[in-house]
PyMOL Python script that loads the backbone (N, CA, C, O; Angstrom):
from pymol import cmd

cmd.read_pdbstr("""\
ATOM      1  N   UNK A   1     -29.343 -11.437 -16.500  1.00  0.00           N
ATOM      2  CA  UNK A   1     -30.701 -11.886 -16.313  1.00  0.00           C
ATOM      3  C   UNK A   1     -31.503 -11.572 -17.576  1.00  0.00           C
ATOM      4  O   UNK A   1     -31.330 -10.520 -18.191  1.00  0.00           O
ATOM      5  N   UNK A   2     -32.375 -12.496 -17.947  1.00  0.00           N
ATOM      6  CA  UNK A   2     -33.239 -12.204 -19.108  1.00  0.00           C
ATOM      7  C   UNK A   2     -34.195 -11.063 -18.778  1.00  0.00           C
ATOM      8  O   UNK A   2     -34.540 -10.867 -17.613  1.00  0.00           O
ATOM      9  N   UNK A   3     -34.625 -10.312 -19.784  1.00  0.00           N
ATOM     10  CA  UNK A   3     -35.499  -9.161 -19.547  1.00  0.00           C
ATOM     11  C   UNK A   3     -36.822  -9.543 -18.867  1.00  0.00           C
ATOM     12  O   UNK A   3     -37.328  -8.783 -18.042  1.00  0.00           O
ATOM     13  N   UNK A   4     -37.380 -10.697 -19.201  1.00  0.00           N
ATOM     14  CA  UNK A   4     -38.648 -11.102 -18.589  1.00  0.00           C
ATOM     15  C   UNK A   4     -38.467 -11.357 -17.091  1.00  0.00           C
ATOM     16  O   UNK A   4     -39.333 -11.014 -16.286  1.00  0.00           O
ATOM     17  N   UNK A   5     -37.350 -11.953 -16.732  1.00  0.00           N
ATOM     18  CA  UNK A   5     -37.065 -12.237 -15.324  1.00  0.00           C
ATOM     19  C   UNK A   5     -36.853 -10.934 -14.557  1.00  0.00           C
ATOM     20  O   UNK A   5     -37.305 -10.797 -13.420  1.00  0.00           O
ATOM     21  N   UNK A   6     -36.181  -9.999 -15.166  1.00  0.00           N
ATOM     22  CA  UNK A   6     -35.916  -8.715 -14.533  1.00  0.00           C
ATOM     23  C   UNK A   6     -37.207  -7.957 -14.256  1.00  0.00           C
ATOM     24  O   UNK A   6     -37.375  -7.389 -13.177  1.00  0.00           O
ATOM     25  N   UNK A   7     -38.116  -7.945 -15.221  1.00  0.00           N
ATOM     26  CA  UNK A   7     -39.365  -7.215 -15.017  1.00  0.00           C
ATOM     27  C   UNK A   7     -40.239  -7.914 -13.974  1.00  0.00           C
ATOM     28  O   UNK A   7     -40.917  -7.242 -13.197  1.00  0.00           O
ATOM     29  N   UNK A   8     -40.235  -9.244 -13.943  1.00  0.00           N
ATOM     30  CA  UNK A   8     -41.026  -9.964 -12.944  1.00  0.00           C
ATOM     31  C   UNK A   8     -40.492  -9.687 -11.546  1.00  0.00           C
ATOM     32  O   UNK A   8     -41.265  -9.500 -10.607  1.00  0.00           O
ATOM     33  N   UNK A   9     -39.173  -9.660 -11.410  1.00  0.00           N
ATOM     34  CA  UNK A   9     -38.565  -9.384 -10.114  1.00  0.00           C
ATOM     35  C   UNK A   9     -38.846  -7.955  -9.666  1.00  0.00           C
ATOM     36  O   UNK A   9     -39.130  -7.724  -8.490  1.00  0.00           O
ATOM     37  N   UNK A  10     -38.774  -7.005 -10.573  1.00  0.00           N
ATOM     38  CA  UNK A  10     -39.042  -5.612 -10.201  1.00  0.00           C
ATOM     39  C   UNK A  10     -40.514  -5.420  -9.828  1.00  0.00           C
ATOM     40  O   UNK A  10     -40.819  -4.647  -8.919  1.00  0.00           O
ATOM     41  N   UNK A  11     -41.434  -6.112 -10.513  1.00  0.00           N
ATOM     42  CA  UNK A  11     -42.858  -6.038 -10.156  1.00  0.00           C
ATOM     43  C   UNK A  11     -43.095  -6.638  -8.768  1.00  0.00           C
ATOM     44  O   UNK A  11     -43.859  -6.091  -7.972  1.00  0.00           O
ATOM     45  N   UNK A  12     -42.455  -7.735  -8.490  1.00  0.00           N
ATOM     46  CA  UNK A  12     -42.613  -8.390  -7.189  1.00  0.00           C
ATOM     47  C   UNK A  12     -42.121  -7.474  -6.072  1.00  0.00           C
ATOM     48  O   UNK A  12     -42.797  -7.320  -5.055  1.00  0.00           O
ATOM     49  N   UNK A  13     -40.961  -6.871  -6.251  1.00  0.00           N
ATOM     50  CA  UNK A  13     -40.415  -5.994  -5.229  1.00  0.00           C
ATOM     51  C   UNK A  13     -41.212  -4.698  -5.089  1.00  0.00           C
ATOM     52  O   UNK A  13     -41.262  -4.113  -4.007  1.00  0.00           O
ATOM     53  N   UNK A  14     -41.832  -4.252  -6.172  1.00  0.00           N
ATOM     54  CA  UNK A  14     -42.629  -3.043  -6.106  1.00  0.00           C
ATOM     55  C   UNK A  14     -43.918  -3.280  -5.317  1.00  0.00           C
ATOM     56  O   UNK A  14     -44.370  -2.394  -4.593  1.00  0.00           O
ATOM     57  N   UNK A  15     -44.511  -4.464  -5.451  1.00  0.00           N
ATOM     58  CA  UNK A  15     -45.766  -4.776  -4.773  1.00  0.00           C
ATOM     59  C   UNK A  15     -45.562  -5.201  -3.316  1.00  0.00           C
ATOM     60  O   UNK A  15     -46.459  -5.037  -2.489  1.00  0.00           O
ATOM     61  N   UNK A  16     -44.404  -5.736  -3.009  1.00  0.00           N
ATOM     62  CA  UNK A  16     -44.144  -6.231  -1.657  1.00  0.00           C
ATOM     63  C   UNK A  16     -43.600  -5.103  -0.791  1.00  0.00           C
ATOM     64  O   UNK A  16     -42.566  -4.527  -1.127  1.00  0.00           O
ATOM     65  N   UNK A  17     -44.264  -4.770   0.313  1.00  0.00           N
ATOM     66  CA  UNK A  17     -43.751  -3.695   1.167  1.00  0.00           C
ATOM     67  C   UNK A  17     -42.450  -4.116   1.868  1.00  0.00           C
ATOM     68  O   UNK A  17     -42.270  -5.280   2.224  1.00  0.00           O
ATOM     69  N   UNK A  18     -41.574  -3.167   2.050  1.00  0.00           N
ATOM     70  CA  UNK A  18     -40.284  -3.450   2.681  1.00  0.00           C
ATOM     71  C   UNK A  18     -40.411  -3.867   4.134  1.00  0.00           C
ATOM     72  O   UNK A  18     -39.621  -4.672   4.628  1.00  0.00           O
ATOM     73  N   UNK A  19     -41.418  -3.312   4.825  1.00  0.00           N
ATOM     74  CA  UNK A  19     -41.601  -3.697   6.232  1.00  0.00           C
ATOM     75  C   UNK A  19     -42.002  -5.157   6.345  1.00  0.00           C
ATOM     76  O   UNK A  19     -41.561  -5.856   7.257  1.00  0.00           O
ATOM     77  N   UNK A  20     -42.851  -5.628   5.406  1.00  0.00           N
ATOM     78  CA  UNK A  20     -43.217  -7.049   5.429  1.00  0.00           C
ATOM     79  C   UNK A  20     -41.995  -7.918   5.164  1.00  0.00           C
ATOM     80  O   UNK A  20     -41.801  -8.950   5.805  1.00  0.00           O
ATOM     81  N   UNK A  21     -41.188  -7.493   4.224  1.00  0.00           N
ATOM     82  CA  UNK A  21     -39.982  -8.257   3.900  1.00  0.00           C
ATOM     83  C   UNK A  21     -39.056  -8.332   5.108  1.00  0.00           C
ATOM     84  O   UNK A  21     -38.487  -9.385   5.394  1.00  0.00           O
ATOM     85  N   UNK A  22     -38.906  -7.224   5.811  1.00  0.00           N
ATOM     86  CA  UNK A  22     -38.005  -7.199   6.971  1.00  0.00           C
ATOM     87  C   UNK A  22     -38.612  -7.909   8.171  1.00  0.00           C
ATOM     88  O   UNK A  22     -37.990  -8.806   8.740  1.00  0.00           O
ATOM     89  N   UNK A  23     -39.836  -7.512   8.566  1.00  0.00           N
ATOM     90  CA  UNK A  23     -40.459  -8.054   9.782  1.00  0.00           C
ATOM     91  C   UNK A  23     -41.031  -9.452   9.595  1.00  0.00           C
ATOM     92  O   UNK A  23     -41.119 -10.216  10.556  1.00  0.00           O
ATOM     93  N   UNK A  24     -41.417  -9.793   8.385  1.00  0.00           N
ATOM     94  CA  UNK A  24     -42.060 -11.084   8.158  1.00  0.00           C
ATOM     95  C   UNK A  24     -41.122 -12.181   7.727  1.00  0.00           C
ATOM     96  O   UNK A  24     -41.419 -13.358   7.930  1.00  0.00           O
ATOM     97  N   UNK A  25     -39.989 -11.826   7.135  1.00  0.00           N
ATOM     98  CA  UNK A  25     -39.084 -12.864   6.627  1.00  0.00           C
ATOM     99  C   UNK A  25     -37.711 -12.770   7.279  1.00  0.00           C
ATOM    100  O   UNK A  25     -37.249 -13.733   7.891  1.00  0.00           O
ATOM    101  N   UNK A  26     -37.062 -11.628   7.156  1.00  0.00           N
ATOM    102  CA  UNK A  26     -35.683 -11.518   7.625  1.00  0.00           C
ATOM    103  C   UNK A  26     -35.562 -11.657   9.139  1.00  0.00           C
ATOM    104  O   UNK A  26     -34.728 -12.426   9.617  1.00  0.00           O
ATOM    105  N   UNK A  27     -36.365 -10.939   9.894  1.00  0.00           N
ATOM    106  CA  UNK A  27     -36.265 -10.932  11.351  1.00  0.00           C
ATOM    107  C   UNK A  27     -36.536 -12.304  11.974  1.00  0.00           C
ATOM    108  O   UNK A  27     -35.743 -12.742  12.807  1.00  0.00           O
ATOM    109  N   UNK A  28     -37.621 -13.005  11.611  1.00  0.00           N
ATOM    110  CA  UNK A  28     -37.831 -14.334  12.206  1.00  0.00           C
ATOM    111  C   UNK A  28     -36.731 -15.339  11.874  1.00  0.00           C
ATOM    112  O   UNK A  28     -36.345 -16.146  12.720  1.00  0.00           O
ATOM    113  N   UNK A  29     -36.236 -15.288  10.660  1.00  0.00           N
ATOM    114  CA  UNK A  29     -35.164 -16.221  10.278  1.00  0.00           C
ATOM    115  C   UNK A  29     -33.888 -15.904  11.053  1.00  0.00           C
ATOM    116  O   UNK A  29     -33.207 -16.816  11.523  1.00  0.00           O
ATOM    117  N   UNK A  30     -33.563 -14.638  11.188  1.00  0.00           N
ATOM    118  CA  UNK A  30     -32.359 -14.255  11.947  1.00  0.00           C
ATOM    119  C   UNK A  30     -32.492 -14.636  13.412  1.00  0.00           C
ATOM    120  O   UNK A  30     -31.533 -15.131  14.005  1.00  0.00           O
ATOM    121  N   UNK A  31     -33.657 -14.417  14.011  1.00  0.00           N
ATOM    122  CA  UNK A  31     -33.859 -14.792  15.415  1.00  0.00           C
ATOM    123  C   UNK A  31     -33.797 -16.302  15.611  1.00  0.00           C
ATOM    124  O   UNK A  31     -33.257 -16.778  16.609  1.00  0.00           O
ATOM    125  N   UNK A  32     -34.341 -17.046  14.674  1.00  0.00           N
ATOM    126  CA  UNK A  32     -34.261 -18.508  14.756  1.00  0.00           C
ATOM    127  C   UNK A  32     -32.812 -18.990  14.686  1.00  0.00           C
ATOM    128  O   UNK A  32     -32.421 -19.899  15.417  1.00  0.00           O
ATOM    129  N   UNK A  33     -32.031 -18.387  13.819  1.00  0.00           N
ATOM    130  CA  UNK A  33     -30.618 -18.762  13.723  1.00  0.00           C
ATOM    131  C   UNK A  33     -29.867 -18.431  15.010  1.00  0.00           C
ATOM    132  O   UNK A  33     -29.047 -19.228  15.467  1.00  0.00           O
ATOM    133  N   UNK A  34     -30.134 -17.270  15.597  1.00  0.00           N
ATOM    134  CA  UNK A  34     -29.500 -16.917  16.869  1.00  0.00           C
ATOM    135  C   UNK A  34     -29.905 -17.885  17.982  1.00  0.00           C
ATOM    136  O   UNK A  34     -29.082 -18.254  18.820  1.00  0.00           O
ATOM    137  N   UNK A  35     -31.165 -18.291  17.984  1.00  0.00           N
ATOM    138  CA  UNK A  35     -31.648 -19.250  18.977  1.00  0.00           C
ATOM    139  C   UNK A  35     -30.950 -20.596  18.823  1.00  0.00           C
ATOM    140  O   UNK A  35     -30.560 -21.211  19.816  1.00  0.00           O
ATOM    141  N   UNK A  36     -30.792 -21.052  17.601  1.00  0.00           N
ATOM    142  CA  UNK A  36     -30.089 -22.315  17.358  1.00  0.00           C
ATOM    143  C   UNK A  36     -28.622 -22.233  17.779  1.00  0.00           C
ATOM    144  O   UNK A  36     -28.088 -23.176  18.364  1.00  0.00           O
ATOM    145  N   UNK A  37     -27.980 -21.122  17.486  1.00  0.00           N
ATOM    146  CA  UNK A  37     -26.586 -20.937  17.880  1.00  0.00           C
ATOM    147  C   UNK A  37     -26.453 -20.976  19.397  1.00  0.00           C
ATOM    148  O   UNK A  37     -25.544 -21.620  19.922  1.00  0.00           O
ATOM    149  N   UNK A  38     -27.349 -20.295  20.107  1.00  0.00           N
ATOM    150  CA  UNK A  38     -27.294 -20.292  21.571  1.00  0.00           C
ATOM    151  C   UNK A  38     -27.547 -21.681  22.133  1.00  0.00           C
ATOM    152  O   UNK A  38     -26.870 -22.096  23.074  1.00  0.00           O
ATOM    153  N   UNK A  39     -28.513 -22.411  21.573  1.00  0.00           N
ATOM    154  CA  UNK A  39     -28.822 -23.766  22.044  1.00  0.00           C
ATOM    155  C   UNK A  39     -27.625 -24.694  21.887  1.00  0.00           C
ATOM    156  O   UNK A  39     -27.255 -25.399  22.825  1.00  0.00           O
ATOM    157  N   UNK A  40     -27.025 -24.695  20.709  1.00  0.00           N
ATOM    158  CA  UNK A  40     -25.892 -25.588  20.476  1.00  0.00           C
ATOM    159  C   UNK A  40     -24.666 -25.168  21.276  1.00  0.00           C
ATOM    160  O   UNK A  40     -23.846 -26.016  21.628  1.00  0.00           O
ATOM    161  N   UNK A  41     -24.524 -23.894  21.566  1.00  0.00           N
ATOM    162  CA  UNK A  41     -23.415 -23.436  22.402  1.00  0.00           C
ATOM    163  C   UNK A  41     -23.572 -23.968  23.830  1.00  0.00           C
ATOM    164  O   UNK A  41     -22.600 -24.412  24.441  1.00  0.00           O
ATOM    165  N   UNK A  42     -24.781 -23.923  24.350  1.00  0.00           N
ATOM    166  CA  UNK A  42     -25.050 -24.445  25.696  1.00  0.00           C
ATOM    167  C   UNK A  42     -24.790 -25.944  25.743  1.00  0.00           C
ATOM    168  O   UNK A  42     -24.179 -26.433  26.693  1.00  0.00           O
ATOM    169  N   UNK A  43     -25.244 -26.679  24.737  1.00  0.00           N
ATOM    170  CA  UNK A  43     -25.029 -28.131  24.697  1.00  0.00           C
ATOM    171  C   UNK A  43     -23.541 -28.452  24.599  1.00  0.00           C
ATOM    172  O   UNK A  43     -23.074 -29.398  25.234  1.00  0.00           O
ATOM    173  N   UNK A  44     -22.797 -27.689  23.823  1.00  0.00           N
ATOM    174  CA  UNK A  44     -21.366 -27.923  23.684  1.00  0.00           C
ATOM    175  C   UNK A  44     -20.640 -27.681  25.000  1.00  0.00           C
ATOM    176  O   UNK A  44     -19.723 -28.426  25.347  1.00  0.00           O
ATOM    177  N   UNK A  45     -21.038 -26.654  25.732  1.00  0.00           N
ATOM    178  CA  UNK A  45     -20.424 -26.381  27.036  1.00  0.00           C
ATOM    179  C   UNK A  45     -20.698 -27.528  28.003  1.00  0.00           C
ATOM    180  O   UNK A  45     -19.808 -27.925  28.756  1.00  0.00           O
ATOM    181  N   UNK A  46     -21.934 -28.073  27.993  1.00  0.00           N
ATOM    182  CA  UNK A  46     -22.269 -29.200  28.866  1.00  0.00           C
ATOM    183  C   UNK A  46     -21.425 -30.425  28.535  1.00  0.00           C
ATOM    184  O   UNK A  46     -20.920 -31.093  29.438  1.00  0.00           O
ATOM    185  N   UNK A  47     -21.270 -30.722  27.262  1.00  0.00           N
ATOM    186  CA  UNK A  47     -20.482 -31.883  26.847  1.00  0.00           C
ATOM    187  C   UNK A  47     -19.015 -31.694  27.216  1.00  0.00           C
ATOM    188  O   UNK A  47     -18.360 -32.638  27.656  1.00  0.00           O
ATOM    189  N   UNK A  48     -18.497 -30.485  27.040  1.00  0.00           N
ATOM    190  CA  UNK A  48     -17.105 -30.226  27.401  1.00  0.00           C
ATOM    191  C   UNK A  48     -16.874 -30.428  28.896  1.00  0.00           C
ATOM    192  O   UNK A  48     -15.833 -30.954  29.289  1.00  0.00           O
ATOM    193  N   UNK A  49     -17.827 -30.020  29.735  1.00  0.00           N
ATOM    194  CA  UNK A  49     -17.695 -30.229  31.178  1.00  0.00           C
ATOM    195  C   UNK A  49     -17.669 -31.716  31.507  1.00  0.00           C
ATOM    196  O   UNK A  49     -16.858 -32.162  32.319  1.00  0.00           O
ATOM    197  N   UNK A  50     -18.566 -32.489  30.872  1.00  0.00           N
ATOM    198  CA  UNK A  50     -18.600 -33.930  31.125  1.00  0.00           C
ATOM    199  C   UNK A  50     -17.302 -34.594  30.679  1.00  0.00           C
ATOM    200  O   UNK A  50     -16.763 -35.442  31.390  1.00  0.00           O
ATOM    201  N   UNK A  51     -16.805 -34.219  29.523  1.00  0.00           N
ATOM    202  CA  UNK A  51     -15.558 -34.813  29.031  1.00  0.00           C
ATOM    203  C   UNK A  51     -14.385 -34.458  29.930  1.00  0.00           C
ATOM    204  O   UNK A  51     -13.499 -35.282  30.153  1.00  0.00           O
ATOM    205  N   UNK A  52     -14.377 -33.237  30.444  1.00  0.00           N
ATOM    206  CA  UNK A  52     -13.301 -32.833  31.349  1.00  0.00           C
ATOM    207  C   UNK A  52     -13.342 -33.667  32.621  1.00  0.00           C
ATOM    208  O   UNK A  52     -12.297 -34.093  33.115  1.00  0.00           O
ATOM    209  N   UNK A  53     -14.523 -33.903  33.152  1.00  0.00           N
ATOM    210  CA  UNK A  53     -14.652 -34.692  34.374  1.00  0.00           C
ATOM    211  C   UNK A  53     -14.198 -36.126  34.147  1.00  0.00           C
ATOM    212  O   UNK A  53     -13.517 -36.700  34.997  1.00  0.00           O
ATOM    213  N   UNK A  54     -14.564 -36.709  33.017  1.00  0.00           N
ATOM    214  CA  UNK A  54     -14.158 -38.082  32.706  1.00  0.00           C
ATOM    215  C   UNK A  54     -12.649 -38.159  32.549  1.00  0.00           C
ATOM    216  O   UNK A  54     -12.009 -39.047  33.114  1.00  0.00           O
ATOM    217  N   UNK A  55     -12.080 -37.244  31.794  1.00  0.00           N
ATOM    218  CA  UNK A  55     -10.628 -37.272  31.552  1.00  0.00           C
ATOM    219  C   UNK A  55      -9.864 -37.025  32.848  1.00  0.00           C
ATOM    220  O   UNK A  55      -8.835 -37.658  33.086  1.00  0.00           O
ATOM    221  N   UNK A  56     -10.348 -36.119  33.685  1.00  0.00           N
ATOM    222  CA  UNK A  56      -9.676 -35.813  34.943  1.00  0.00           C
ATOM    223  C   UNK A  56      -9.666 -37.032  35.855  1.00  0.00           C
ATOM    224  O   UNK A  56      -8.646 -37.339  36.471  1.00  0.00           O
ATOM    225  N   UNK A  57     -10.779 -37.716  35.943  1.00  0.00           N
ATOM    226  CA  UNK A  57     -10.875 -38.876  36.824  1.00  0.00           C
ATOM    227  C   UNK A  57     -10.028 -40.032  36.283  1.00  0.00           C
ATOM    228  O   UNK A  57      -9.373 -40.726  37.060  1.00  0.00           O
ATOM    229  N   UNK A  58     -10.032 -40.243  34.988  1.00  0.00           N
ATOM    230  CA  UNK A  58      -9.220 -41.324  34.411  1.00  0.00           C
ATOM    231  C   UNK A  58      -7.734 -41.031  34.599  1.00  0.00           C
ATOM    232  O   UNK A  58      -6.950 -41.949  34.844  1.00  0.00           O
ATOM    233  N   UNK A  59      -7.344 -39.780  34.487  1.00  0.00           N
ATOM    234  CA  UNK A  59      -5.943 -39.421  34.691  1.00  0.00           C
ATOM    235  C   UNK A  59      -5.530 -39.706  36.130  1.00  0.00           C
ATOM    236  O   UNK A  59      -4.433 -40.212  36.367  1.00  0.00           O
ATOM    237  N   UNK A  60      -6.383 -39.392  37.085  1.00  0.00           N
ATOM    238  CA  UNK A  60      -6.061 -39.631  38.489  1.00  0.00           C
ATOM    239  C   UNK A  60      -6.034 -41.118  38.798  1.00  0.00           C
ATOM    240  O   UNK A  60      -5.251 -41.555  39.640  1.00  0.00           O
ATOM    241  N   UNK A  61      -6.878 -41.909  38.131  1.00  0.00           N
ATOM    242  CA  UNK A  61      -6.867 -43.357  38.351  1.00  0.00           C
ATOM    243  C   UNK A  61      -5.594 -43.985  37.785  1.00  0.00           C
ATOM    244  O   UNK A  61      -5.092 -44.958  38.346  1.00  0.00           O
ATOM    245  N   UNK A  62      -5.067 -43.451  36.690  1.00  0.00           N
ATOM    246  CA  UNK A  62      -3.829 -43.966  36.099  1.00  0.00           C
ATOM    247  C   UNK A  62      -2.647 -43.703  37.026  1.00  0.00           C
ATOM    248  O   UNK A  62      -1.719 -44.510  37.094  1.00  0.00           O
ATOM    249  N   UNK A  63      -2.676 -42.583  37.738  1.00  0.00           N
ATOM    250  CA  UNK A  63      -1.595 -42.257  38.657  1.00  0.00           C
ATOM    251  C   UNK A  63      -1.572 -43.171  39.872  1.00  0.00           C
ATOM    252  O   UNK A  63      -0.577 -43.215  40.595  1.00  0.00           O
ATOM    253  N   UNK A  64      -2.633 -43.884  40.098  1.00  0.00           N
ATOM    254  CA  UNK A  64      -2.704 -44.750  41.260  1.00  0.00           C
ATOM    255  C   UNK A  64      -3.325 -44.068  42.457  1.00  0.00           C
ATOM    256  O   UNK A  64      -3.520 -44.706  43.492  1.00  0.00           O
ATOM    257  N   UNK A  65      -3.637 -42.814  42.351  1.00  0.00           N
ATOM    258  CA  UNK A  65      -4.263 -42.112  43.473  1.00  0.00           C
ATOM    259  C   UNK A  65      -5.753 -42.413  43.485  1.00  0.00           C
ATOM    260  O   UNK A  65      -6.346 -42.773  42.468  1.00  0.00           O
ATOM    261  N   UNK A  66      -6.327 -42.258  44.639  1.00  0.00           N
ATOM    262  CA  UNK A  66      -7.744 -42.552  44.797  1.00  0.00           C
ATOM    263  C   UNK A  66      -8.581 -41.447  44.176  1.00  0.00           C
ATOM    264  O   UNK A  66      -8.258 -40.262  44.275  1.00  0.00           O
ATOM    265  N   UNK A  67      -9.649 -41.860  43.544  1.00  0.00           N
ATOM    266  CA  UNK A  67     -10.539 -40.887  42.910  1.00  0.00           C
ATOM    267  C   UNK A  67     -11.867 -40.821  43.650  1.00  0.00           C
ATOM    268  O   UNK A  67     -12.837 -40.272  43.127  1.00  0.00           O
ATOM    269  N   UNK A  68     -11.925 -41.372  44.861  1.00  0.00           N
ATOM    270  CA  UNK A  68     -13.208 -41.407  45.578  1.00  0.00           C
ATOM    271  C   UNK A  68     -13.705 -40.018  45.904  1.00  0.00           C
ATOM    272  O   UNK A  68     -14.878 -39.713  45.687  1.00  0.00           O
ATOM    273  N   UNK A  69     -12.839 -39.178  46.418  1.00  0.00           N
ATOM    274  CA  UNK A  69     -13.261 -37.831  46.766  1.00  0.00           C
ATOM    275  C   UNK A  69     -13.683 -37.074  45.501  1.00  0.00           C
ATOM    276  O   UNK A  69     -14.715 -36.403  45.490  1.00  0.00           O
ATOM    277  N   UNK A  70     -12.890 -37.186  44.454  1.00  0.00           N
ATOM    278  CA  UNK A  70     -13.223 -36.494  43.219  1.00  0.00           C
ATOM    279  C   UNK A  70     -14.469 -37.089  42.575  1.00  0.00           C
ATOM    280  O   UNK A  70     -15.258 -36.366  41.968  1.00  0.00           O
ATOM    281  N   UNK A  71     -14.652 -38.416  42.705  1.00  0.00           N
ATOM    282  CA  UNK A  71     -15.821 -39.054  42.126  1.00  0.00           C
ATOM    283  C   UNK A  71     -17.087 -38.536  42.795  1.00  0.00           C
ATOM    284  O   UNK A  71     -18.086 -38.261  42.131  1.00  0.00           O
ATOM    285  N   UNK A  72     -17.033 -38.407  44.110  1.00  0.00           N
ATOM    286  CA  UNK A  72     -18.199 -37.881  44.814  1.00  0.00           C
ATOM    287  C   UNK A  72     -18.403 -36.401  44.521  1.00  0.00           C
ATOM    288  O   UNK A  72     -19.532 -35.921  44.416  1.00  0.00           O
ATOM    289  N   UNK A  73     -17.301 -35.696  44.394  1.00  0.00           N
ATOM    290  CA  UNK A  73     -17.394 -34.251  44.165  1.00  0.00           C
ATOM    291  C   UNK A  73     -17.845 -33.947  42.740  1.00  0.00           C
ATOM    292  O   UNK A  73     -18.750 -33.139  42.535  1.00  0.00           O
ATOM    293  N   UNK A  74     -17.214 -34.594  41.750  1.00  0.00           N
ATOM    294  CA  UNK A  74     -17.484 -34.299  40.347  1.00  0.00           C
ATOM    295  C   UNK A  74     -18.405 -35.315  39.695  1.00  0.00           C
ATOM    296  O   UNK A  74     -18.793 -35.144  38.540  1.00  0.00           O
ATOM    297  N   UNK A  75     -18.756 -36.363  40.412  1.00  0.00           N
ATOM    298  CA  UNK A  75     -19.546 -37.461  39.861  1.00  0.00           C
ATOM    299  C   UNK A  75     -18.813 -38.056  38.666  1.00  0.00           C
ATOM    300  O   UNK A  75     -19.375 -38.179  37.578  1.00  0.00           O
ATOM    301  N   UNK A  76     -17.574 -38.417  38.878  1.00  0.00           N
ATOM    302  CA  UNK A  76     -16.749 -38.975  37.811  1.00  0.00           C
ATOM    303  C   UNK A  76     -17.288 -40.336  37.379  1.00  0.00           C
ATOM    304  O   UNK A  76     -17.945 -41.041  38.144  1.00  0.00           O
ATOM    305  N   UNK A  77     -16.999 -40.666  36.177  1.00  0.00           N
ATOM    306  CA  UNK A  77     -17.399 -41.937  35.609  1.00  0.00           C
ATOM    307  C   UNK A  77     -16.396 -42.989  36.034  1.00  0.00           C
ATOM    308  O   UNK A  77     -15.187 -42.773  35.946  1.00  0.00           O
ATOM    309  N   UNK A  78     -16.891 -44.126  36.493  1.00  0.00           N
ATOM    310  CA  UNK A  78     -16.026 -45.212  36.924  1.00  0.00           C
ATOM    311  C   UNK A  78     -16.188 -46.360  35.932  1.00  0.00           C
ATOM    312  O   UNK A  78     -17.281 -46.914  35.817  1.00  0.00           O
ATOM    313  N   UNK A  79     -15.118 -46.736  35.205  1.00  0.00           N
ATOM    314  CA  UNK A  79     -15.237 -47.772  34.183  1.00  0.00           C
ATOM    315  C   UNK A  79     -15.675 -49.118  34.746  1.00  0.00           C
ATOM    316  O   UNK A  79     -16.405 -49.849  34.077  1.00  0.00           O
ATOM    317  N   UNK A  80     -15.242 -49.470  35.975  1.00  0.00           N
ATOM    318  CA  UNK A  80     -15.607 -50.776  36.539  1.00  0.00           C
ATOM    319  C   UNK A  80     -17.105 -50.842  36.818  1.00  0.00           C
ATOM    320  O   UNK A  80     -17.723 -51.885  36.605  1.00  0.00           O
ATOM    321  N   UNK A  81     -17.697 -49.747  37.290  1.00  0.00           N
ATOM    322  CA  UNK A  81     -19.139 -49.731  37.550  1.00  0.00           C
ATOM    323  C   UNK A  81     -19.922 -49.720  36.246  1.00  0.00           C
ATOM    324  O   UNK A  81     -21.014 -50.284  36.178  1.00  0.00           O
ATOM    325  N   UNK A  82     -19.400 -49.108  35.245  1.00  0.00           N
ATOM    326  CA  UNK A  82     -20.107 -49.032  33.962  1.00  0.00           C
ATOM    327  C   UNK A  82     -20.175 -50.404  33.319  1.00  0.00           C
ATOM    328  O   UNK A  82     -21.190 -50.743  32.710  1.00  0.00           O
ATOM    329  N   UNK A  83     -19.117 -51.209  33.438  1.00  0.00           N
ATOM    330  CA  UNK A  83     -19.104 -52.558  32.863  1.00  0.00           C
ATOM    331  C   UNK A  83     -20.031 -53.493  33.623  1.00  0.00           C
ATOM    332  O   UNK A  83     -20.642 -54.382  33.030  1.00  0.00           O
ATOM    333  N   UNK A  84     -20.140 -53.293  34.950  1.00  0.00           N
ATOM    334  CA  UNK A  84     -20.964 -54.161  35.763  1.00  0.00           C
ATOM    335  C   UNK A  84     -22.449 -53.960  35.472  1.00  0.00           C
ATOM    336  O   UNK A  84     -23.241 -54.895  35.591  1.00  0.00           O
ATOM    337  N   UNK A  85     -22.818 -52.758  35.095  1.00  0.00           N
ATOM    338  CA  UNK A  85     -24.234 -52.494  34.812  1.00  0.00           C
ATOM    339  C   UNK A  85     -24.520 -52.921  33.435  1.00  0.00           C
ATOM    340  O   UNK A  85     -25.653 -52.795  32.973  1.00  0.00           O
TER     341      UNK A  85
END
""", "prot")
cmd.dss("prot")
cmd.show_as("cartoon", "prot")
cmd.util.cbc("prot")
cmd.orient("prot")
């Protein structure tokens, strides 16, 4: 680092209190990141459940077995109804 940059950085850190740096910058950013991680984790779990239900119902329809009970229970997606709408 050039000497001028080093002295400017040391002056900035000397004037800025550490509590402000921690409570005003680091903590809010870390909490926001944790909140985003939790939000996307919840959304991913919801999508995985929906995909499992679709795949399960399609697998049962390929076997030739009826999916009516499972469709009512899991609210499976029915391709014939989706095309009609």
